[in-house]
C-alpha positions in Angstrom: 12.0 7.0 -10.6 10.8 4.3 -13.3 9.9 0.9 -12.3 9.6 -1.6 -14.8 8.4 -5.0 -14.2 6.1 -7.9 -15.3 6.0 -11.7 -15.8 9.2 -12.8 -17.3 9.4 -13.8 -21.0 8.1 -17.2 -21.5 10.4 -17.6 -24.6 14.3 -17.7 -24.9 15.6 -14.4 -25.9 19.0 -12.8 -26.6 19.6 -9.7 -24.7 22.8 -7.7 -25.7 23.5 -3.8 -25.0 20.2 -2.1 -25.8 18.7 -4.8 -28.1 16.5 -7.6 -27.3 15.7 -10.3 -30.0 15.2 -14.1 -30.3 18.4 -15.0 -32.2 22.2 -13.7 -32.4 21.4 -12.9 -36.0 18.2 -10.8 -35.3 20.5 -8.8 -32.6 23.2 -8.5 -35.2 20.8 -7.0 -37.7 19.3 -4.6 -34.9 23.1 -3.2 -34.3 23.6 -2.9 -38.0 20.5 -0.9 -38.6 21.2 1.3 -35.3 24.5 1.9 -36.6 23.4 2.8 -40.0 20.8 5.1 -38.7 17.9 3.2 -40.2 15.0 1.3 -38.3 15.0 3.6 -35.3 13.6 6.9 -34.4 15.2 10.1 -34.3 15.6 12.2 -31.2 14.7 15.8 -32.1 16.5 18.5 -30.4 19.9 16.7 -29.7 23.2 18.0 -31.2 25.2 15.1 -30.7 25.8 12.2 -32.9 24.0 8.9 -31.7 26.1 6.6 -29.3 27.8 3.9 -31.2 26.8 0.2 -30.4 29.8 -1.8 -29.1 31.4 -4.4 -31.3 29.6 -7.8 -31.1 31.5 -10.2 -29.2 33.6 -13.0 -31.0 31.3 -15.8 -30.4 27.5 -16.1 -31.0 25.1 -14.9 -28.3 22.9 -17.5 -26.9 19.6 -17.3 -26.1 18.7 -17.5 -22.4 15.2 -18.6 -20.9 13.4 -18.0 -17.5 15.4 -20.0 -15.1 14.1 -20.7 -11.6 
């Protein structure tokens, strides 16, 4: 079991698939780096190809903040 918690982010963030950024453009850049195989570490001992990231939606991702 893994329990992850803590105080919510105080700023607005964009979360999509396995990426967290501050803007749509930042998340799009992370996706591109993932797909190109740059900017992220390598898993040693795994024979398969990396899981491809899904295509970004046709609209811009909106930052969301803490809502109470």
